[in-house]
C-alpha positions, 0 to 999 in steps of 0.5 A: 056883797050887800046881802047874803043868802043862807039856807036854814035847815028844818029844826034849827032855831033862829033867835033874832031877838037882841036879848036872846041873841046875847044870851040874856033871855029865853030863846024864841018866846014862841018856840019854848018847847024842849025841842026848840031849846035843844035845836041848833042855833043859826046865830051860833053858826053865824058867829062860829063860821062867818064872824071871822070874815063878816064881823056883823055876824058876831054882833048881837046888837044887830041880830048877827045880821039876820034880816028875818026869821023862819019857824023852827020846822021851816027850812029855806033861804034866809037873808043876812046882812054881811056888812054894816053900812 
């Protein structure tokens, strides 16, 4: 498959910044409230659930394959790249 669609639940943080995804900086600079810091992280879910099958999901240098982000209070489909080509 060339693309993957993942449903992002409301209240989950999407930290696609290379530094934050690698744990080197503040999560989601625009979402720095206590609520967003305590929010589940989509990138952590990708690492745990999809990285064994799709290694890109565990690679912070390519934002875990996340193509874009959605705000913390927004739910909806997200595009992810399951492979590096």
